[in-house]
C-alpha positions in Angstrom: 6.9 4.4 6.5 8.3 0.9 6.3 10.2 -0.4 9.4 13.1 -1.3 7.0 13.7 2.4 6.2 13.3 4.0 9.7 17.1 4.1 10.2 17.6 5.4 6.6 15.5 8.5 7.3 17.2 9.2 10.6 20.7 8.9 9.1 19.8 11.1 6.1 17.6 13.7 7.8 14.7 12.8 5.5 11.1 13.3 6.3 8.2 11.3 5.1 7.3 14.1 2.6 10.8 13.7 1.0 10.3 10.2 -0.4 8.0 7.2 -0.8 8.6 3.5 -1.7 7.6 2.1 -5.0 5.9 -1.2 -5.3 9.3 -2.8 -6.1 10.8 -1.3 -2.9 12.8 1.6 -4.5 13.0 4.9 -2.8 11.4 7.6 -4.9 12.3 11.2 -4.0 9.4 13.7 -4.2 9.5 17.2 -5.7 9.6 18.6 -2.2 12.9 16.8 -1.6 14.4 18.1 -4.8 13.3 21.6 -4.0 14.9 21.3 -0.5 18.1 20.1 -2.1 18.1 23.2 -4.3 19.5 22.0 -7.6 18.9 19.5 -10.4 21.1 16.4 -10.3 20.4 15.7 -14.0 19.6 12.0 -13.3 16.1 12.1 -14.9 14.3 11.8 -11.6 10.6 11.0 -11.8 9.5 14.1 -9.8 12.1 16.6 -11.0 10.7 20.1 -10.4 13.4 21.6 -12.6 12.1 20.1 -15.8 15.2 18.1 -16.7 14.7 15.9 -19.8 17.1 13.0 -19.8 16.6 12.3 -23.5 17.8 15.8 -24.6 20.0 16.4 -21.5 18.4 19.8 -21.0 16.4 21.6 -18.3 13.2 22.9 -19.9 11.7 24.8 -17.0 13.0 28.0 -15.6 14.1 27.6 -12.0 
C-alpha cells in the first residue's frame, strides 16, 4: 500500500483487500469491498459483483 493512503485506510476502516490503486493513482474498490458493503451503488464500478450495467441502468445478476 502506498504511504500516501495509509491514513485513508485507517480513517475508513478499509483493508488492503478492499481496494487497489490504478496506474493513474485512483482508488479502485474490489468485489470484496462491494460485498462487504452489501448493496449496489449503481455507479458502474469496475468490480461490481451485483452485475450493474451503467448503459441500461439495470442489475443483471441475481444477488
